[in-house]
MDTraj code that builds the backbone (N, CA, C; nanometers):
import mdtraj as md
import numpy as np

residues = "MET ALA LYS VAL LEU ILE GLY HIS VAL GLY ASP ILE ASP ALA LYS GLY ALA ARG THR VAL ARG TYR ARG ASP VAL GLU ILE ALA VAL PHE ARG LEU SER ASP GLY GLU VAL ARG ALA VAL GLU ASN ARG CYS PRO HIS LYS GLY GLY LYS LEU ALA GLU GLY MET VAL CYS GLY THR ALA VAL HIS CYS PRO LEU HIS ASP TRP LYS ILE ASP LEU LYS SER GLY ASN ALA TYR GLU PRO ASP GLU GLY CYS VAL GLU THR TYR GLU THR GLU VAL ASP PRO ALA SER GLY ALA ILE TYR ILE THR LEU".split()
xyz = np.array([
    [0.2008, 1.5705, -1.2055],
    [0.1708, 1.4915, -1.0875],
    [0.0684, 1.5637, -1.0021],
    [-0.0137, 1.4848, -0.9371],
    [-0.1174, 1.5408, -0.8518],
    [-0.1027, 1.4874, -0.7104],
    [-0.1188, 1.5745, -0.6129],
    [-0.1178, 1.5362, -0.4718],
    [-0.2643, 1.5276, -0.4290],
    [-0.3072, 1.4082, -0.3883],
    [-0.4478, 1.3814, -0.3630],
    [-0.4701, 1.3414, -0.2173],
    [-0.5650, 1.4059, -0.1519],
    [-0.6059, 1.3682, -0.0167],
    [-0.6890, 1.2412, -0.0267],
    [-0.6462, 1.1365, 0.0468],
    [-0.7194, 1.0091, 0.0366],
    [-0.7791, 0.9629, 0.1692],
    [-0.7557, 1.0369, 0.2769],
    [-0.8128, 0.9975, 0.4052],
    [-0.7272, 1.0449, 0.5200],
    [-0.7466, 0.9822, 0.6356],
    [-0.6731, 1.0188, 0.7569],
    [-0.6126, 0.8948, 0.8207],
    [-0.5031, 0.9140, 0.8903],
    [-0.4331, 0.8032, 0.9550],
    [-0.5282, 0.7237, 1.0430],
    [-0.6180, 0.7903, 1.1131],
    [-0.7127, 0.7226, 1.2004],
    [-0.8087, 0.6300, 1.1280],
    [-0.8166, 0.6415, 0.9941],
    [-0.9042, 0.5554, 0.9143],
    [-0.8458, 0.4164, 0.8938],
    [-0.7155, 0.4001, 0.9227],
    [-0.6465, 0.2732, 0.8957],
    [-0.5859, 0.2209, 1.0258],
    [-0.6219, 0.0998, 1.0639],
    [-0.5635, 0.0379, 1.1829],
    [-0.4149, 0.0101, 1.1595],
    [-0.3381, 0.0051, 1.2682],
    [-0.1972, -0.0347, 1.2574],
    [-0.1902, -0.1741, 1.1952],
    [-0.1004, -0.1913, 1.1006],
    [-0.0835, -0.3140, 1.0235],
    [-0.2076, -0.3466, 0.9414],
    [-0.2851, -0.2439, 0.9106],
    [-0.4057, -0.2611, 0.8301],
    [-0.3942, -0.1901, 0.6966],
    [-0.5010, -0.1996, 0.6192],
    [-0.5016, -0.1412, 0.4857],
    [-0.6371, -0.0810, 0.4538],
    [-0.6345, 0.0029, 0.3544],
    [-0.7552, 0.0662, 0.3020],
    [-0.7382, 0.0746, 0.1510],
    [-0.8451, 0.0608, 0.0772],
    [-0.8404, 0.0706, -0.0678],
    [-0.9029, 0.2025, -0.1111],
    [-0.8340, 0.2706, -0.2016],
    [-0.8871, 0.3933, -0.2601],
    [-0.8763, 0.3821, -0.4108],
    [-0.9622, 0.4533, -0.4794],
    [-0.9594, 0.4552, -0.6256],
    [-0.9383, 0.5988, -0.6702],
    [-0.8455, 0.6145, -0.7629],
    [-0.8236, 0.7452, -0.8238],
    [-0.8287, 0.7239, -0.9740],
    [-0.9315, 0.7807, -1.0349],
    [-0.9587, 0.7584, -1.1770],
    [-0.9701, 0.6092, -1.2017],
    [-0.8827, 0.5496, -1.2822],
    [-0.8947, 0.4062, -1.3112],
    [-0.7928, 0.3210, -1.2351],
    [-0.7320, 0.3781, -1.1310],
    [-0.6290, 0.3072, -1.0543],
    [-0.6818, 0.2727, -0.9154],
    [-0.6693, 0.1454, -0.8778],
    [-0.7036, 0.1033, -0.7421],
    [-0.5740, 0.0952, -0.6624],
    [-0.5720, 0.1620, -0.5467],
    [-0.4512, 0.1752, -0.4661],
    [-0.4766, 0.1172, -0.3273],
    [-0.3802, 0.0390, -0.2789],
    [-0.3853, -0.0135, -0.1433],
    [-0.2986, 0.0766, -0.0562],
    [-0.3557, 0.1274, 0.0521],
    [-0.2839, 0.2153, 0.1445],
    [-0.2672, 0.1399, 0.2754],
    [-0.1437, 0.1263, 0.3203],
    [-0.1105, 0.0479, 0.4383],
    [-0.0563, 0.1375, 0.5485],
    [-0.0911, 0.1045, 0.6710],
    [-0.0326, 0.1703, 0.7880],
    [0.0523, 0.0670, 0.8602],
    [0.1825, 0.0896, 0.8606],
    [0.2752, -0.0056, 0.9208],
    [0.2737, 0.0059, 1.0723],
    [0.3317, -0.0913, 1.1396],
    [0.3294, -0.0928, 1.2862],
    [0.4009, 0.0273, 1.3467],
    [0.4967, 0.0871, 1.2744],
    [0.5665, 0.2059, 1.3252],
    [0.4921, 0.3351, 1.2920],
    [0.3728, 0.3247, 1.2324],
    [0.2918, 0.4407, 1.1991],
    [0.3134, 0.4942, 1.0593],
    [0.4165, 0.4469, 0.9910],
    [0.4446, 0.4910, 0.8545],
    [0.3311, 0.4469, 0.7623],
    [0.3011, 0.5282, 0.6614],
    [0.1952, 0.4971, 0.5657],
    [0.2583, 0.4748, 0.4289],
    [0.2215, 0.3656, 0.3646],
    [0.2726, 0.3305, 0.2321],
    [0.1560, 0.3026, 0.1387],
    [0.1756, 0.3302, 0.0090],
    [0.0709, 0.3064, -0.0897],
    [0.1291, 0.2371, -0.2120],
    [0.0594, 0.1337, -0.2581],
    [0.1008, 0.0587, -0.3766],
    [-0.0226, 0.0253, -0.4602],
    [0.0038, -0.0090, -0.5836],
    [-0.1011, -0.0588, -0.6710],
    [-0.1634, -0.1816, -0.6035],
    [-0.2942, -0.1899, -0.6032],
    [-0.3628, -0.2981, -0.5316],
    [-0.3784, -0.4224, -0.6191],
    [-0.2640, -0.4703, -0.6716],
    [-0.2681, -0.5860, -0.7602],
    [-0.1350, -0.6575, -0.7543],
    [-0.1355, -0.7815, -0.7081],
    [-0.0128, -0.8611, -0.7032],
    [0.0367, -0.8864, -0.8458],
    [0.1691, -0.8783, -0.8687],
    [0.2205, -0.9009, -1.0038],
    [0.2088, -1.0466, -1.0504],
    [0.1787, -1.1372, -0.9600],
    [0.1688, -1.2792, -0.9943],
    [0.0361, -1.3119, -1.0606],
    [-0.0721, -1.3009, -0.9867],
    [-0.2049, -1.3375, -1.0388],
    [-0.3104, -1.2305, -1.0126],
    [-0.2659, -1.1103, -0.9740],
    [-0.3603, -1.0000, -0.9575],
    [-0.4355, -0.9982, -0.8255],
    [-0.3883, -1.0719, -0.7260],
    [-0.4555, -1.0718, -0.5955],
    [-0.4617, -0.9330, -0.5348],
    [-0.5657, -0.9052, -0.4596],
    [-0.5851, -0.7753, -0.3946],
    [-0.4923, -0.7645, -0.2742],
    [-0.3863, -0.6857, -0.2868],
    [-0.2873, -0.6738, -0.1799],
    [-0.3459, -0.6152, -0.0523],
    [-0.4478, -0.5313, -0.0629],
    [-0.5104, -0.4725, 0.0557],
    [-0.5740, -0.5798, 0.1445],
    [-0.5979, -0.6977, 0.0905],
    [-0.6558, -0.8075, 0.1675],
    [-0.5484, -0.8965, 0.2287],
    [-0.4209, -0.8649, 0.2033],
    [-0.3112, -0.9456, 0.2536],
    [-0.2693, -0.9063, 0.3940],
    [-0.1802, -0.9863, 0.4504],
    [-0.1297, -0.9623, 0.5854],
    [-0.0019, -0.8791, 0.5783],
    [0.0045, -0.7729, 0.6595],
    [0.1222, -0.6879, 0.6658],
    [0.2186, -0.7451, 0.7689],
    [0.3451, -0.7546, 0.7292],
    [0.4495, -0.8053, 0.8180],
    [0.5727, -0.7174, 0.7976],
    [0.6041, -0.6342, 0.8960],
    [0.7155, -0.5412, 0.8813],
    [0.6844, -0.4384, 0.7747],
    [0.7676, -0.4342, 0.6707],
    [0.7452, -0.3399, 0.5605],
    [0.7012, -0.4124, 0.4338],
    [0.6382, -0.5286, 0.4518],
    [0.5929, -0.6082, 0.3376],
    [0.4476, -0.6501, 0.3580],
    [0.3850, -0.6859, 0.2468],
    [0.2504, -0.7426, 0.2519],
    [0.2557, -0.8773, 0.1810],
    [0.1826, -0.9750, 0.2362],
    [0.1730, -1.1072, 0.1761],
    [0.0452, -1.1123, 0.0936],
    [0.0588, -1.1441, -0.0338],
    [-0.0589, -1.1546, -0.1203],
    [-0.1508, -1.2640, -0.0663],
    [-0.2817, -1.2382, -0.0595],
    [-0.3735, -1.3378, -0.0039],
    [-0.3953, -1.4592, -0.0944],
    [-0.3570, -1.4515, -0.2208],
    [-0.3801, -1.5655, -0.3099],
    [-0.2724, -1.6727, -0.2999],
    [-0.1468, -1.6344, -0.3166],
    [-0.0392, -1.7328, -0.3218],
    [0.0789, -1.6973, -0.2324],
    [0.0566, -1.6057, -0.1383],
    [0.1550, -1.5696, -0.0361],
    [0.2830, -1.5069, -0.0907],
    [0.2759, -1.4439, -0.2084],
    [0.3915, -1.3680, -0.2541],
    [0.4117, -1.2534, -0.1571],
    [0.5366, -1.2235, -0.1271],
    [0.5698, -1.1164, -0.0335],
    [0.6160, -0.9944, -0.1147],
    [0.5466, -0.8812, -0.0975],
    [0.5750, -0.7595, -0.1733],
    [0.6274, -0.6525, -0.0777],
    [0.7438, -0.5967, -0.1103],
    [0.8021, -0.4889, -0.0293],
    [0.7227, -0.3608, -0.0531],
    [0.6735, -0.3007, 0.0538],
    [0.5888, -0.1820, 0.0408],
    [0.6684, -0.0543, 0.0138],
    [0.7996, -0.0588, 0.0287],
    [0.8824, 0.0587, -0.0031],
    [0.9225, 0.0607, -0.1497],
    [0.9654, -0.0536, -0.2010],
    [1.0138, -0.0595, -0.3398],
    [0.9092, -0.1094, -0.4387],
    [0.8121, -0.1874, -0.3893],
    [0.7131, -0.2485, -0.4774],
    [0.7586, -0.3816, -0.5350],
    [0.8807, -0.4232, -0.5043],
    [0.9360, -0.5472, -0.5595],
    [0.8916, -0.6700, -0.4810],
    [0.8741, -0.7795, -0.5544],
    [0.8470, -0.9083, -0.4906],
    [0.9770, -0.9604, -0.4302],
    [0.9668, -1.0257, -0.3161],
    [1.0832, -1.0876, -0.2533],
    [1.1215, -1.2121, -0.3330],
    [1.2527, -1.2386, -0.3377],
    [1.3019, -1.3599, -0.4050],
    [1.2505, -1.4829, -0.3332],
    [1.2257, -1.5920, -0.3986],
    [1.2634, -1.6208, -0.5357],
    [1.1640, -1.5704, -0.6392],
    [1.0552, -1.5066, -0.5951],
    [0.9550, -1.4558, -0.6889],
    [1.0083, -1.3310, -0.7582],
    [0.9516, -1.2997, -0.8734],
    [0.9926, -1.1837, -0.9498],
    [0.8715, -1.1034, -0.9926],
    [0.8871, -0.9730, -0.9945],
    [0.7808, -0.8840, -1.0368],
    [0.7759, -0.7638, -0.9448],
    [0.6959, -0.6663, -0.9818],
    [0.6826, -0.5481, -0.8971],
    [0.5475, -0.4814, -0.9215],
    [0.5114, -0.3963, -0.8278],
    [0.3904, -0.3163, -0.8388],
    [0.4300, -0.1695, -0.8309],
    [0.3443, -0.0847, -0.8802],
    [0.3662, 0.0600, -0.8732],
    [0.3570, 0.1059, -0.7279],
    [0.4483, 0.1919, -0.6875],
    [0.4426, 0.2514, -0.5540],
    [0.4074, 0.3981, -0.5685],
    [0.3499, 0.4551, -0.4643],
    [0.3091, 0.5951, -0.4657],
    [0.3648, 0.6658, -0.3435],
    [0.4170, 0.7847, -0.3657],
    [0.4697, 0.8640, -0.2552],
    [0.3550, 0.9048, -0.1642],
    [0.3739, 0.8880, -0.0343],
    [0.2718, 0.9272, 0.0624],
    [0.3268, 1.0346, 0.1547],
    [0.2354, 1.1147, 0.2048],
    [0.2705, 1.2200, 0.3006],
    [0.1579, 1.2290, 0.4025],
    [0.1952, 1.2338, 0.5299],
    [0.0963, 1.2478, 0.6361],
    [0.1179, 1.3833, 0.7021],
    [0.0130, 1.4632, 0.7067],
    [0.0199, 1.5929, 0.7738],
    [0.0230, 1.5664, 0.9240],
    [0.1321, 1.6054, 0.9906],
    [0.1443, 1.5743, 1.1343],
    [0.0390, 1.6427, 1.2217],
    [-0.0123, 1.7563, 1.1788],
    [-0.1109, 1.8279, 1.2600],
    [-0.2504, 1.7659, 1.2488],
    [-0.2905, 1.7290, 1.1264],
    [-0.4271, 1.6812, 1.1067],
    [-0.4374, 1.5301, 1.0886],
    [-0.3258, 1.4644, 1.0525],
    [-0.3294, 1.3218, 1.0241],
    [-0.3795, 1.2906, 0.8841],
    [-0.3984, 1.3928, 0.8006],
    [-0.4446, 1.3731, 0.6636],
    [-0.3374, 1.3005, 0.5833],
    [-0.3812, 1.2065, 0.5004],
    [-0.2893, 1.1299, 0.4150],
    [-0.3050, 1.1789, 0.2715],
    [-0.1903, 1.2109, 0.2115],
    [-0.1866, 1.2529, 0.0715],
    [-0.1022, 1.1539, -0.0079],
    [-0.1440, 1.1254, -0.1307],
    [-0.0684, 1.0420, -0.2224],
    [-0.0347, 1.1264, -0.3440],
    [0.0895, 1.1152, -0.3898],
    [0.1299, 1.1827, -0.5126],
    [0.1159, 1.0850, -0.6276],
    [0.0350, 1.1230, -0.7245],
    [0.0100, 1.0372, -0.8420],
    [0.0634, 1.1036, -0.9668],
])
top = md.Topology()
chain = top.add_chain()
for i, resn in enumerate(residues, 1):
    res = top.add_residue(resn, chain, resSeq=i)
    for name in ("N", "CA", "C"):
        top.add_atom(name, md.element.get_by_symbol(name[0]), res)
traj = md.Trajectory(xyz[None], top)
């Protein structure tokens, strides 16, 4: 596993997202309203919509294509939909605000 610096908290608005690429993986990084940072594969399990373009609501993101709701902690789609995306462990350095993802 690799711990990768992908940016800083100040780079992402509250309830916003940023897309990063690591090798051949596109990752959506979200900053929740409580300041927590979450990272998931940037692809909805339904039709591949870019989750980073979706609306964040609580700890979930709504896919911009068909409004599937994806939990940003588990990566699972909310019922009645089924499917999941890869989640990535995130860490924010409290002193610098640097965001690291473990891949």
